[in-house]
A tleap script that builds the chain and sets N, CA, C and O, in Angstrom:
source leaprc.protein.ff14SB
mol = sequence {
  NMET LYS ASN CYS HIE GLY LEU ILE ILE LEU
  MET LEU PHE VAL LYS ASN VAL SER LYS THR
  VAL ILE TYR VAL ILE TYR LYS VAL LYS HIE
  MET LEU GLU ASN ASN HIE LEU TYR MET SER
  TYR GLY SER LEU ILE LEU PRO TYR LEU SER
  TYR ALA CYS GLU ILE TRP ARG ASN THR TYR
  LYS SER GLN LEU HIE THR LEU MET LEU LEU
  TRP LYS LYS ALA ILE ARG ASN ILE ALA LYS
  SER TYR TYR LEU ASP HIE MET HIE PRO LEU
  PHE VAL GLN SER LYS CYS LEU LYS CYS LEU
  ASP ILE VAL LYS LEU LYS THR LEU ILE ILE
  ILE TYR LYS ALA LYS ASP ASN MET LEU ALA
  ILE ASN LEU GLN PHE LEU PHE ILE ILE ILE
  GLU GLU ILE HIE CSER
}
set mol.1.N position { -120.199 -98.448 -4.247 }
set mol.1.CA position { -119.549 -97.822 -3.126 }
set mol.1.C position { -118.337 -98.636 -2.670 }
set mol.1.O position { -117.360 -98.082 -2.166 }
set mol.2.N position { -118.411 -99.956 -2.854 }
set mol.2.CA position { -117.317 -100.824 -2.453 }
set mol.2.C position { -116.058 -100.515 -3.259 }
set mol.2.O position { -114.961 -100.519 -2.702 }
set mol.3.N position { -116.194 -100.249 -4.562 }
set mol.3.CA position { -115.049 -99.942 -5.404 }
set mol.3.C position { -114.393 -98.639 -4.990 }
set mol.3.O position { -113.167 -98.527 -5.014 }
set mol.4.N position { -115.193 -97.655 -4.612 }
set mol.4.CA position { -114.672 -96.365 -4.167 }
set mol.4.C position { -113.850 -96.553 -2.899 }
set mol.4.O position { -112.794 -95.941 -2.743 }
set mol.5.N position { -114.333 -97.401 -1.995 }
set mol.5.CA position { -113.615 -97.667 -0.752 }
set mol.5.C position { -112.272 -98.333 -1.050 }
set mol.5.O position { -111.263 -97.995 -0.432 }
set mol.6.N position { -112.255 -99.262 -1.980 }
set mol.6.CA position { -111.012 -99.918 -2.373 }
set mol.6.C position { -110.027 -98.947 -2.987 }
set mol.6.O position { -108.822 -99.054 -2.761 }
set mol.7.N position { -110.530 -97.997 -3.765 }
set mol.7.CA position { -109.681 -96.988 -4.381 }
set mol.7.C position { -109.043 -96.101 -3.323 }
set mol.7.O position { -107.866 -95.755 -3.426 }
set mol.8.N position { -109.812 -95.736 -2.313 }
set mol.8.CA position { -109.281 -94.895 -1.238 }
set mol.8.C position { -108.197 -95.651 -0.466 }
set mol.8.O position { -107.165 -95.074 -0.123 }
set mol.9.N position { -108.426 -96.930 -0.193 }
set mol.9.CA position { -107.416 -97.733 0.510 }
set mol.9.C position { -106.144 -97.843 -0.328 }
set mol.9.O position { -105.038 -97.739 0.203 }
set mol.10.N position { -106.298 -98.053 -1.639 }
set mol.10.CA position { -105.146 -98.127 -2.532 }
set mol.10.C position { -104.367 -96.814 -2.513 }
set mol.10.O position { -103.138 -96.821 -2.439 }
set mol.11.N position { -105.075 -95.692 -2.580 }
set mol.11.CA position { -104.412 -94.398 -2.594 }
set mol.11.C position { -103.693 -94.128 -1.273 }
set mol.11.O position { -102.601 -93.560 -1.276 }
set mol.12.N position { -104.277 -94.521 -0.159 }
set mol.12.CA position { -103.614 -94.357 1.140 }
set mol.12.C position { -102.349 -95.205 1.212 }
set mol.12.O position { -101.326 -94.756 1.728 }
set mol.13.N position { -102.418 -96.416 0.701 }
set mol.13.CA position { -101.243 -97.281 0.676 }
set mol.13.C position { -100.136 -96.665 -0.173 }
set mol.13.O position { -98.975 -96.637 0.234 }
set mol.14.N position { -100.501 -96.173 -1.350 }
set mol.14.CA position { -99.522 -95.554 -2.248 }
set mol.14.C position { -98.902 -94.324 -1.580 }
set mol.14.O position { -97.694 -94.110 -1.676 }
set mol.15.N position { -99.716 -93.528 -0.914 }
set mol.15.CA position { -99.196 -92.338 -0.230 }
set mol.15.C position { -98.190 -92.732 0.841 }
set mol.15.O position { -97.115 -92.139 0.928 }
set mol.16.N position { -98.525 -93.719 1.655 }
set mol.16.CA position { -97.639 -94.112 2.747 }
set mol.16.C position { -96.320 -94.689 2.238 }
set mol.16.O position { -95.252 -94.349 2.748 }
set mol.17.N position { -96.393 -95.549 1.247 }
set mol.17.CA position { -95.173 -96.137 0.692 }
set mol.17.C position { -94.328 -95.057 0.032 }
set mol.17.O position { -93.112 -95.019 0.217 }
set mol.18.N position { -94.962 -94.184 -0.734 }
set mol.18.CA position { -94.233 -93.129 -1.431 }
set mol.18.C position { -93.571 -92.173 -0.453 }
set mol.18.O position { -92.426 -91.770 -0.659 }
set mol.19.N position { -94.271 -91.810 0.599 }
set mol.19.CA position { -93.687 -90.909 1.598 }
set mol.19.C position { -92.436 -91.515 2.207 }
set mol.19.O position { -91.431 -90.827 2.387 }
set mol.20.N position { -92.495 -92.792 2.523 }
set mol.20.CA position { -91.351 -93.460 3.135 }
set mol.20.C position { -90.158 -93.485 2.190 }
set mol.20.O position { -89.039 -93.161 2.588 }
set mol.21.N position { -90.394 -93.866 0.949 }
set mol.21.CA position { -89.297 -93.960 -0.020 }
set mol.21.C position { -88.746 -92.572 -0.341 }
set mol.21.O position { -87.532 -92.412 -0.469 }
set mol.22.N position { -89.603 -91.576 -0.472 }
set mol.22.CA position { -89.146 -90.207 -0.760 }
set mol.22.C position { -88.304 -89.680 0.396 }
set mol.22.O position { -87.319 -88.974 0.179 }
set mol.23.N position { -88.688 -90.021 1.621 }
set mol.23.CA position { -87.903 -89.593 2.780 }
set mol.23.C position { -86.512 -90.226 2.749 }
set mol.23.O position { -85.517 -89.559 3.036 }
set mol.24.N position { -86.444 -91.499 2.406 }
set mol.24.CA position { -85.143 -92.175 2.327 }
set mol.24.C position { -84.290 -91.531 1.237 }
set mol.24.O position { -83.100 -91.290 1.442 }
set mol.25.N position { -84.892 -91.251 0.078 }
set mol.25.CA position { -84.151 -90.602 -1.003 }
set mol.25.C position { -83.680 -89.213 -0.580 }
set mol.25.O position { -82.571 -88.799 -0.919 }
set mol.26.N position { -84.511 -88.504 0.149 }
set mol.26.CA position { -84.134 -87.167 0.640 }
set mol.26.C position { -82.893 -87.262 1.534 }
set mol.26.O position { -81.999 -86.420 1.459 }
set mol.27.N position { -82.852 -88.281 2.366 }
set mol.27.CA position { -81.731 -88.425 3.296 }
set mol.27.C position { -80.431 -88.846 2.607 }
set mol.27.O position { -79.347 -88.477 3.060 }
set mol.28.N position { -80.527 -89.610 1.525 }
set mol.28.CA position { -79.317 -90.117 0.878 }
set mol.28.C position { -78.963 -89.378 -0.410 }
set mol.28.O position { -77.986 -89.739 -1.066 }
set mol.29.N position { -79.721 -88.364 -0.788 }
set mol.29.CA position { -79.496 -87.722 -2.094 }
set mol.29.C position { -78.132 -87.037 -2.192 }
set mol.29.O position { -77.613 -86.854 -3.293 }
set mol.30.N position { -77.551 -86.661 -1.062 }
set mol.30.CA position { -76.238 -86.016 -1.104 }
set mol.30.C position { -75.104 -87.034 -1.192 }
set mol.30.O position { -73.966 -86.674 -1.496 }
set mol.31.N position { -75.410 -88.297 -0.928 }
set mol.31.CA position { -74.390 -89.346 -0.970 }
set mol.31.C position { -74.394 -90.114 -2.280 }
set mol.31.O position { -73.409 -90.776 -2.609 }
set mol.32.N position { -75.495 -90.037 -3.041 }
set mol.32.CA position { -75.612 -90.825 -4.269 }
set mol.32.C position { -75.491 -89.938 -5.500 }
set mol.32.O position { -75.782 -88.743 -5.459 }
set mol.33.N position { -75.062 -90.545 -6.579 }
set mol.33.CA position { -75.013 -89.834 -7.849 }
set mol.33.C position { -76.419 -89.782 -8.449 }
set mol.33.O position { -77.310 -90.527 -8.044 }
set mol.34.N position { -76.597 -88.888 -9.422 }
set mol.34.CA position { -77.920 -88.704 -10.022 }
set mol.34.C position { -78.454 -89.968 -10.679 }
set mol.34.O position { -79.645 -90.260 -10.575 }
set mol.35.N position { -77.595 -90.721 -11.352 }
set mol.35.CA position { -78.093 -91.925 -12.023 }
set mol.35.C position { -78.617 -92.948 -11.018 }
set mol.35.O position { -79.561 -93.675 -11.328 }
set mol.36.N position { -78.029 -93.022 -9.822 }
set mol.36.CA position { -78.540 -93.923 -8.793 }
set mol.36.C position { -79.870 -93.419 -8.231 }
set mol.36.O position { -80.754 -94.211 -7.905 }
set mol.37.N position { -80.002 -92.101 -8.122 }
set mol.37.CA position { -81.270 -91.535 -7.653 }
set mol.37.C position { -82.387 -91.798 -8.667 }
set mol.37.O position { -83.507 -92.139 -8.287 }
set mol.38.N position { -82.080 -91.640 -9.950 }
set mol.38.CA position { -83.078 -91.919 -10.983 }
set mol.38.C position { -83.467 -93.394 -10.991 }
set mol.38.O position { -84.631 -93.742 -11.191 }
set mol.39.N position { -82.470 -94.257 -10.769 }
set mol.39.CA position { -82.747 -95.677 -10.726 }
set mol.39.C position { -83.654 -96.021 -9.532 }
set mol.39.O position { -84.564 -96.841 -9.654 }
set mol.40.N position { -83.401 -95.396 -8.400 }
set mol.40.CA position { -84.251 -95.650 -7.229 }
set mol.40.C position { -85.653 -95.087 -7.447 }
set mol.40.O position { -86.628 -95.686 -6.994 }
set mol.41.N position { -85.774 -93.956 -8.125 }
set mol.41.CA position { -87.093 -93.408 -8.455 }
set mol.41.C position { -87.854 -94.371 -9.362 }
set mol.41.O position { -89.028 -94.660 -9.131 }
set mol.42.N position { -87.178 -94.861 -10.387 }
set mol.42.CA position { -87.825 -95.753 -11.344 }
set mol.42.C position { -88.215 -97.102 -10.770 }
set mol.42.O position { -89.162 -97.729 -11.245 }
set mol.43.N position { -87.499 -97.553 -9.761 }
set mol.43.CA position { -87.796 -98.870 -9.209 }
set mol.43.C position { -88.599 -98.828 -7.916 }
set mol.43.O position { -89.323 -99.780 -7.623 }
set mol.44.N position { -88.497 -97.763 -7.134 }
set mol.44.CA position { -89.156 -97.720 -5.832 }
set mol.44.C position { -90.358 -96.785 -5.748 }
set mol.44.O position { -91.248 -97.009 -4.927 }
set mol.45.N position { -90.404 -95.756 -6.567 }
set mol.45.CA position { -91.485 -94.768 -6.466 }
set mol.45.C position { -92.446 -94.851 -7.638 }
set mol.45.O position { -93.659 -94.941 -7.450 }
set mol.46.N position { -91.907 -94.821 -8.840 }
set mol.46.CA position { -92.743 -94.779 -10.043 }
set mol.46.C position { -93.744 -95.927 -10.145 }
set mol.46.O position { -94.888 -95.677 -10.525 }
set mol.47.N position { -93.381 -97.169 -9.828 }
set mol.47.CA position { -94.393 -98.240 -9.930 }
set mol.47.C position { -95.609 -98.011 -9.036 }
set mol.47.O position { -96.733 -98.326 -9.424 }
set mol.48.N position { -95.389 -97.465 -7.842 }
set mol.48.CA position { -96.515 -97.210 -6.942 }
set mol.48.C position { -97.356 -96.042 -7.415 }
set mol.48.O position { -98.585 -96.095 -7.359 }
set mol.49.N position { -96.695 -94.970 -7.889 }
set mol.49.CA position { -97.444 -93.797 -8.317 }
set mol.49.C position { -98.165 -94.025 -9.638 }
set mol.49.O position { -99.199 -93.407 -9.894 }
set mol.50.N position { -97.635 -94.898 -10.474 }
set mol.50.CA position { -98.274 -95.099 -11.775 }
set mol.50.C position { -99.198 -96.318 -11.800 }
set mol.50.O position { -99.874 -96.552 -12.802 }
set mol.51.N position { -99.238 -97.093 -10.721 }
set mol.51.CA position { -100.090 -98.278 -10.696 }
set mol.51.C position { -101.558 -97.864 -10.757 }
set mol.51.O position { -102.037 -97.142 -9.882 }
set mol.52.N position { -102.252 -98.306 -11.758 }
set mol.52.CA position { -103.677 -98.020 -11.962 }
set mol.52.C position { -103.970 -96.526 -11.995 }
set mol.52.O position { -105.061 -96.098 -11.616 }
set mol.53.N position { -103.011 -95.734 -12.443 }
set mol.53.CA position { -103.219 -94.282 -12.460 }
set mol.53.C position { -104.305 -93.871 -13.439 }
set mol.53.O position { -104.912 -92.815 -13.266 }
set mol.54.N position { -104.569 -94.682 -14.472 }
set mol.54.CA position { -105.646 -94.336 -15.388 }
set mol.54.C position { -106.997 -94.439 -14.697 }
set mol.54.O position { -107.978 -93.874 -15.182 }
set mol.55.N position { -107.069 -95.142 -13.585 }
set mol.55.CA position { -108.314 -95.231 -12.816 }
set mol.55.C position { -108.375 -94.138 -11.769 }
set mol.55.O position { -109.345 -93.382 -11.718 }
set mol.56.N position { -107.338 -94.042 -10.923 }
set mol.56.CA position { -107.431 -93.074 -9.839 }
set mol.56.C position { -107.227 -91.651 -10.308 }
set mol.56.O position { -107.527 -90.719 -9.561 }
set mol.57.N position { -106.731 -91.446 -11.513 }
set mol.57.CA position { -106.561 -90.088 -12.038 }
set mol.57.C position { -107.910 -89.409 -12.252 }
set mol.57.O position { -107.991 -88.181 -12.221 }
set mol.58.N position { -108.957 -90.179 -12.466 }
set mol.58.CA position { -110.276 -89.605 -12.730 }
set mol.58.C position { -111.121 -89.459 -11.478 }
set mol.58.O position { -112.342 -89.337 -11.572 }
set mol.59.N position { -110.499 -89.468 -10.315 }
set mol.59.CA position { -111.224 -89.277 -9.067 }
set mol.59.C position { -111.181 -87.796 -8.668 }
set mol.59.O position { -110.766 -86.948 -9.458 }
set mol.60.N position { -111.605 -87.499 -7.464 }
set mol.60.CA position { -111.675 -86.110 -7.004 }
set mol.60.C position { -110.284 -85.494 -6.877 }
set mol.60.O position { -109.318 -86.169 -6.522 }
set mol.61.N position { -110.204 -84.200 -7.176 }
set mol.61.CA position { -108.922 -83.507 -7.103 }
set mol.61.C position { -108.374 -83.474 -5.681 }
set mol.61.O position { -107.159 -83.492 -5.481 }
set mol.62.N position { -109.254 -83.427 -4.707 }
set mol.62.CA position { -108.794 -83.395 -3.312 }
set mol.62.C position { -108.055 -84.673 -2.942 }
set mol.62.O position { -107.117 -84.638 -2.145 }
set mol.63.N position { -108.465 -85.790 -3.509 }
set mol.63.CA position { -107.781 -87.052 -3.229 }
set mol.63.C position { -106.453 -87.151 -3.972 }
set mol.63.O position { -105.538 -87.837 -3.519 }
set mol.64.N position { -106.346 -86.479 -5.093 }
set mol.64.CA position { -105.131 -86.539 -5.898 }
set mol.64.C position { -104.070 -85.546 -5.481 }
set mol.64.O position { -102.895 -85.708 -5.812 }
set mol.65.N position { -104.476 -84.522 -4.758 }
set mol.65.CA position { -103.559 -83.433 -4.426 }
set mol.65.C position { -102.299 -83.952 -3.728 }
set mol.65.O position { -101.187 -83.575 -4.100 }
set mol.66.N position { -102.462 -84.801 -2.734 }
set mol.66.CA position { -101.311 -85.317 -1.997 }
set mol.66.C position { -100.413 -86.168 -2.890 }
set mol.66.O position { -99.188 -86.095 -2.793 }
set mol.67.N position { -101.023 -86.977 -3.760 }
set mol.67.CA position { -100.212 -87.799 -4.664 }
set mol.67.C position { -99.403 -86.943 -5.632 }
set mol.67.O position { -98.241 -87.239 -5.913 }
set mol.68.N position { -100.025 -85.880 -6.141 }
set mol.68.CA position { -99.308 -84.989 -7.061 }
set mol.68.C position { -98.141 -84.306 -6.348 }
set mol.68.O position { -97.059 -84.158 -6.916 }
set mol.69.N position { -98.369 -83.891 -5.099 }
set mol.69.CA position { -97.290 -83.265 -4.332 }
set mol.69.C position { -96.148 -84.246 -4.077 }
set mol.69.O position { -94.974 -83.882 -4.149 }
set mol.70.N position { -96.507 -85.491 -3.779 }
set mol.70.CA position { -95.475 -86.509 -3.572 }
set mol.70.C position { -94.673 -86.749 -4.850 }
set mol.70.O position { -93.452 -86.903 -4.807 }
set mol.71.N position { -95.365 -86.779 -5.977 }
set mol.71.CA position { -94.707 -86.984 -7.268 }
set mol.71.C position { -93.690 -85.865 -7.520 }
set mol.71.O position { -92.551 -86.112 -7.917 }
set mol.72.N position { -94.134 -84.636 -7.279 }
set mol.72.CA position { -93.247 -83.489 -7.487 }
set mol.72.C position { -92.088 -83.499 -6.495 }
set mol.72.O position { -90.957 -83.164 -6.847 }
set mol.73.N position { -92.374 -83.881 -5.262 }
set mol.73.CA position { -91.324 -83.937 -4.238 }
set mol.73.C position { -90.264 -84.963 -4.613 }
set mol.73.O position { -89.073 -84.733 -4.406 }
set mol.74.N position { -90.690 -86.083 -5.159 }
set mol.74.CA position { -89.736 -87.110 -5.580 }
set mol.74.C position { -88.824 -86.574 -6.676 }
set mol.74.O position { -87.611 -86.776 -6.622 }
set mol.75.N position { -89.380 -85.906 -7.651 }
set mol.75.CA position { -88.568 -85.356 -8.747 }
set mol.75.C position { -87.631 -84.274 -8.226 }
set mol.75.O position { -86.476 -84.204 -8.648 }
set mol.76.N position { -88.108 -83.433 -7.319 }
set mol.76.CA position { -87.236 -82.400 -6.743 }
set mol.76.C position { -86.068 -83.020 -5.984 }
set mol.76.O position { -84.938 -82.543 -6.087 }
set mol.77.N position { -86.329 -84.072 -5.230 }
set mol.77.CA position { -85.249 -84.727 -4.484 }
set mol.77.C position { -84.235 -85.360 -5.421 }
set mol.77.O position { -83.030 -85.289 -5.179 }
set mol.78.N position { -84.717 -85.974 -6.483 }
set mol.78.CA position { -83.815 -86.628 -7.430 }
set mol.78.C position { -82.974 -85.604 -8.179 }
set mol.78.O position { -81.787 -85.821 -8.423 }
set mol.79.N position { -83.595 -84.488 -8.543 }
set mol.79.CA position { -82.878 -83.443 -9.268 }
set mol.79.C position { -82.045 -82.560 -8.343 }
set mol.79.O position { -81.293 -81.702 -8.805 }
set mol.80.N position { -82.184 -82.776 -7.034 }
set mol.80.CA position { -81.471 -81.989 -6.020 }
set mol.80.C position { -81.753 -80.505 -6.188 }
set mol.80.O position { -80.843 -79.677 -6.145 }
set mol.81.N position { -83.019 -80.182 -6.379 }
set mol.81.CA position { -83.408 -78.795 -6.587 }
set mol.81.C position { -84.116 -78.254 -5.343 }
set mol.81.O position { -84.346 -78.974 -4.371 }
set mol.82.N position { -84.451 -76.969 -5.405 }
set mol.82.CA position { -85.094 -76.316 -4.277 }
set mol.82.C position { -86.609 -76.429 -4.374 }
set mol.82.O position { -87.151 -76.776 -5.424 }
set mol.83.N position { -87.271 -76.139 -3.295 }
set mol.83.CA position { -88.713 -76.290 -3.188 }
set mol.83.C position { -89.470 -75.402 -4.184 }
set mol.83.O position { -90.510 -75.809 -4.702 }
set mol.84.N position { -88.969 -74.215 -4.451 }
set mol.84.CA position { -89.690 -73.262 -5.296 }
set mol.84.C position { -89.309 -73.348 -6.774 }
set mol.84.O position { -89.811 -72.563 -7.579 }
set mol.85.N position { -88.450 -74.267 -7.141 }
set mol.85.CA position { -88.078 -74.418 -8.553 }
set mol.85.C position { -89.280 -74.886 -9.365 }
set mol.85.O position { -90.108 -75.659 -8.882 }
set mol.86.N position { -89.365 -74.409 -10.606 }
set mol.86.CA position { -90.443 -74.837 -11.489 }
set mol.86.C position { -90.267 -76.305 -11.854 }
set mol.86.O position { -89.146 -76.792 -11.994 }
set mol.87.N position { -91.384 -76.998 -12.006 }
set mol.87.CA position { -91.335 -78.441 -12.208 }
set mol.87.C position { -91.071 -78.854 -13.656 }
set mol.87.O position { -90.405 -79.861 -13.892 }
set mol.88.N position { -91.575 -78.103 -14.615 }
set mol.88.CA position { -91.430 -78.522 -16.012 }
set mol.88.C position { -89.967 -78.738 -16.409 }
set mol.88.O position { -89.650 -79.777 -16.989 }
set mol.89.N position { -89.063 -77.790 -16.117 }
set mol.89.CA position { -87.658 -78.045 -16.471 }
set mol.89.C position { -87.066 -79.256 -15.746 }
set mol.89.O position { -86.198 -79.942 -16.286 }
set mol.90.N position { -87.531 -79.512 -14.540 }
set mol.90.CA position { -87.012 -80.670 -13.793 }
set mol.90.C position { -87.458 -81.980 -14.429 }
set mol.90.O position { -86.679 -82.930 -14.504 }
set mol.91.N position { -88.711 -82.039 -14.891 }
set mol.91.CA position { -89.180 -83.244 -15.574 }
set mol.91.C position { -88.438 -83.445 -16.896 }
set mol.91.O position { -88.099 -84.570 -17.261 }
set mol.92.N position { -88.190 -82.348 -17.604 }
set mol.92.CA position { -87.465 -82.447 -18.874 }
set mol.92.C position { -86.029 -82.900 -18.618 }
set mol.92.O position { -85.523 -83.784 -19.309 }
set mol.93.N position { -85.374 -82.294 -17.626 }
set mol.93.CA position { -83.996 -82.635 -17.297 }
set mol.93.C position { -83.873 -84.099 -16.857 }
set mol.93.O position { -82.918 -84.784 -17.222 }
set mol.94.N position { -84.827 -84.559 -16.084 }
set mol.94.CA position { -84.758 -85.928 -15.570 }
set mol.94.C position { -85.289 -86.962 -16.566 }
set mol.94.O position { -85.175 -88.167 -16.339 }
set mol.95.N position { -85.873 -86.479 -17.675 }
set mol.95.CA position { -86.449 -87.359 -18.698 }
set mol.95.C position { -87.534 -88.264 -18.113 }
set mol.95.O position { -87.676 -89.418 -18.515 }
set mol.96.N position { -88.289 -87.729 -17.168 }
set mol.96.CA position { -89.397 -88.447 -16.548 }
set mol.96.C position { -90.712 -87.873 -17.055 }
set mol.96.O position { -90.813 -86.679 -17.336 }
set mol.97.N position { -91.701 -88.720 -17.166 }
set mol.97.CA position { -93.021 -88.262 -17.587 }
set mol.97.C position { -93.780 -87.679 -16.404 }
set mol.97.O position { -93.640 -88.131 -15.268 }
set mol.98.N position { -94.588 -86.662 -16.699 }
set mol.98.CA position { -95.461 -86.101 -15.670 }
set mol.98.C position { -96.635 -87.050 -15.450 }
set mol.98.O position { -96.871 -87.965 -16.239 }
set mol.99.N position { -97.351 -86.818 -14.377 }
set mol.99.CA position { -98.466 -87.691 -14.024 }
set mol.99.C position { -99.493 -87.761 -15.153 }
set mol.99.O position { -99.906 -88.853 -15.543 }
set mol.100.N position { -99.903 -86.624 -15.674 }
set mol.100.CA position { -100.910 -86.613 -16.737 }
set mol.100.C position { -100.400 -87.303 -18.002 }
set mol.100.O position { -101.170 -87.940 -18.721 }
set mol.101.N position { -99.112 -87.173 -18.268 }
set mol.101.CA position { -98.540 -87.842 -19.437 }
set mol.101.C position { -98.572 -89.358 -19.276 }
set mol.101.O position { -98.836 -90.085 -20.235 }
set mol.102.N position { -98.304 -89.831 -18.063 }
set mol.102.CA position { -98.362 -91.272 -17.812 }
set mol.102.C position { -99.790 -91.783 -17.934 }
set mol.102.O position { -100.023 -92.869 -18.463 }
set mol.103.N position { -100.753 -90.991 -17.439 }
set mol.103.CA position { -102.164 -91.376 -17.553 }
set mol.103.C position { -102.563 -91.463 -19.020 }
set mol.103.O position { -103.213 -92.424 -19.431 }
set mol.104.N position { -102.177 -90.466 -19.812 }
set mol.104.CA position { -102.501 -90.483 -21.241 }
set mol.104.C position { -101.860 -91.683 -21.927 }
set mol.104.O position { -102.503 -92.356 -22.733 }
set mol.105.N position { -100.605 -91.952 -21.611 }
set mol.105.CA position { -99.909 -93.079 -22.216 }
set mol.105.C position { -100.594 -94.399 -21.886 }
set mol.105.O position { -100.827 -95.217 -22.776 }
set mol.106.N position { -100.918 -94.612 -20.612 }
set mol.106.CA position { -101.548 -95.868 -20.215 }
set mol.106.C position { -102.952 -95.999 -20.816 }
set mol.106.O position { -103.372 -97.098 -21.180 }
set mol.107.N position { -103.670 -94.889 -20.920 }
set mol.107.CA position { -104.994 -94.917 -21.537 }
set mol.107.C position { -104.886 -95.265 -23.019 }
set mol.107.O position { -105.677 -96.058 -23.531 }
set mol.108.N position { -103.917 -94.680 -23.703 }
set mol.108.CA position { -103.721 -94.995 -25.121 }
set mol.108.C position { -103.302 -96.446 -25.327 }
set mol.108.O position { -103.684 -97.066 -26.320 }
set mol.109.N position { -102.525 -96.988 -24.405 }
set mol.109.CA position { -102.138 -98.398 -24.503 }
set mol.109.C position { -103.367 -99.292 -24.380 }
set mol.109.O position { -103.499 -100.280 -25.102 }
set mol.110.N position { -104.267 -98.941 -23.459 }
set mol.110.CA position { -105.499 -99.717 -23.305 }
set mol.110.C position { -106.343 -99.641 -24.568 }
set mol.110.O position { -106.890 -100.652 -25.009 }
set mol.111.N position { -106.455 -98.452 -25.157 }
set mol.111.CA position { -107.239 -98.287 -26.387 }
set mol.111.C position { -106.608 -99.085 -27.528 }
set mol.111.O position { -107.314 -99.729 -28.306 }
set mol.112.N position { -105.285 -99.041 -27.625 }
set mol.112.CA position { -104.591 -99.816 -28.663 }
set mol.112.C position { -104.866 -101.314 -28.503 }
set mol.112.O position { -105.161 -102.011 -29.473 }
set mol.113.N position { -104.765 -101.792 -27.262 }
set mol.113.CA position { -105.017 -103.216 -27.015 }
set mol.113.C position { -106.468 -103.581 -27.305 }
set mol.113.O position { -106.751 -104.674 -27.798 }
set mol.114.N position { -107.394 -102.660 -26.998 }
set mol.114.CA position { -108.799 -102.930 -27.273 }
set mol.114.C position { -109.044 -102.992 -28.780 }
set mol.114.O position { -109.813 -103.829 -29.251 }
set mol.115.N position { -108.400 -102.119 -29.523 }
set mol.115.CA position { -108.574 -102.091 -30.979 }
set mol.115.C position { -108.050 -103.370 -31.629 }
set mol.115.O position { -108.631 -103.859 -32.598 }
set mol.116.N position { -106.952 -103.913 -31.098 }
set mol.116.CA position { -106.352 -105.117 -31.664 }
set mol.116.C position { -106.768 -106.390 -30.936 }
set mol.116.O position { -106.136 -107.434 -31.100 }
set mol.117.N position { -107.832 -106.310 -30.129 }
set mol.117.CA position { -108.371 -107.468 -29.388 }
set mol.117.C position { -107.302 -108.168 -28.543 }
set mol.117.O position { -107.216 -109.396 -28.539 }
set mol.118.N position { -106.506 -107.401 -27.844 }
set mol.118.CA position { -105.458 -107.969 -27.000 }
set mol.118.C position { -105.785 -107.861 -25.514 }
set mol.118.O position { -104.977 -108.257 -24.674 }
set mol.119.N position { -106.957 -107.331 -25.181 }
set mol.119.CA position { -107.370 -107.228 -23.786 }
set mol.119.C position { -107.996 -108.540 -23.318 }
set mol.119.O position { -108.364 -109.400 -24.118 }
set mol.120.N position { -108.103 -108.660 -22.010 }
set mol.120.CA position { -108.811 -109.816 -21.467 }
set mol.120.C position { -110.264 -109.771 -21.927 }
set mol.120.O position { -110.804 -108.695 -22.181 }
set mol.121.N position { -110.885 -110.921 -22.032 }
set mol.121.CA position { -112.251 -111.017 -22.573 }
set mol.121.C position { -113.235 -110.183 -21.767 }
set mol.121.O position { -114.110 -109.529 -22.335 }
set mol.122.N position { -113.094 -110.203 -20.437 }
set mol.122.CA position { -114.037 -109.447 -19.618 }
set mol.122.C position { -113.854 -107.937 -19.745 }
set mol.122.O position { -114.740 -107.185 -19.340 }
set mol.123.N position { -112.743 -107.478 -20.290 }
set mol.123.CA position { -112.551 -106.050 -20.547 }
set mol.123.C position { -112.829 -105.693 -22.008 }
set mol.123.O position { -113.262 -104.581 -22.309 }
set mol.124.N position { -112.581 -106.627 -22.897 }
set mol.124.CA position { -112.714 -106.359 -24.323 }
set mol.124.C position { -114.138 -105.961 -24.699 }
set mol.124.O position { -114.329 -105.106 -25.564 }
set mol.125.N position { -115.136 -106.566 -24.065 }
set mol.125.CA position { -116.518 -106.270 -24.441 }
set mol.125.C position { -116.933 -104.853 -24.035 }
set mol.125.O position { -117.975 -104.377 -24.487 }
set mol.126.N position { -116.161 -104.176 -23.210 }
set mol.126.CA position { -116.471 -102.800 -22.825 }
set mol.126.C position { -116.184 -101.802 -23.946 }
set mol.126.O position { -116.682 -100.677 -23.927 }
set mol.127.N position { -115.384 -102.218 -24.911 }
set mol.127.CA position { -114.979 -101.337 -25.999 }
set mol.127.C position { -115.674 -101.730 -27.288 }
set mol.127.O position { -115.631 -102.886 -27.710 }
set mol.128.N position { -116.318 -100.748 -27.905 }
set mol.128.CA position { -116.988 -100.955 -29.186 }
set mol.128.C position { -116.397 -99.969 -30.176 }
set mol.128.O position { -116.364 -98.764 -29.925 }
set mol.129.N position { -115.936 -100.481 -31.291 }
set mol.129.CA position { -115.362 -99.606 -32.308 }
set mol.129.C position { -116.473 -98.871 -33.022 }
set mol.129.O position { -117.456 -99.490 -33.431 }
set mol.130.N position { -116.346 -97.582 -33.181 }
set mol.130.CA position { -117.378 -96.731 -33.759 }
set mol.130.C position { -117.737 -97.176 -35.172 }
set mol.130.O position { -118.905 -97.116 -35.556 }
set mol.131.N position { -116.761 -97.618 -35.947 }
set mol.131.CA position { -117.011 -98.058 -37.310 }
set mol.131.C position { -117.971 -99.239 -37.342 }
set mol.131.O position { -118.751 -99.380 -38.284 }
set mol.132.N position { -117.920 -100.089 -36.321 }
set mol.132.CA position { -118.817 -101.231 -36.270 }
set mol.132.C position { -120.254 -100.800 -35.975 }
set mol.132.O position { -121.199 -101.446 -36.430 }
set mol.133.N position { -120.422 -99.734 -35.231 }
set mol.133.CA position { -121.744 -99.242 -34.871 }
set mol.133.C position { -122.420 -98.582 -36.071 }
set mol.133.O position { -123.606 -98.798 -36.320 }
set mol.134.N position { -121.660 -97.776 -36.810 }
set mol.134.CA position { -122.222 -96.958 -37.897 }
set mol.134.C position { -122.164 -97.622 -39.259 }
set mol.134.O position { -122.455 -96.963 -40.257 }
set mol.135.N position { -121.810 -98.872 -39.347 }
set mol.135.CA position { -121.725 -99.485 -40.675 }
set mol.135.C position { -123.000 -100.219 -41.032 }
set mol.135.O position { -123.098 -100.793 -42.116 }
savepdb mol mol.pdb
quit
């Protein structure tokens, strides 16, 4: 139960920081060029939204709903698009990964590191290669 409480606190922190930065980007998006907006997204928003996303992505959908909306709002502000615009073309245009794509990427990186014994020792023992079990 303690870990769940820590996850909720982390998600609340990420929501608050993201809301603040997205609001600032919303206010200055008409004064900055697109490349500066993308740079601010990559340095001020993306690290918070993608931090430990492979863990919090597997939590309840109700807890993720606000984070997903914030993610989409950030991309809309950067692309200077309207609220009802479809998101897929905006992600493609901005060359940004969607939330699920980032989760898949980070999960695959962990699996790759586990396969090549590059994880920390306390994490490495959690992974067992199937070939070792069935041989």
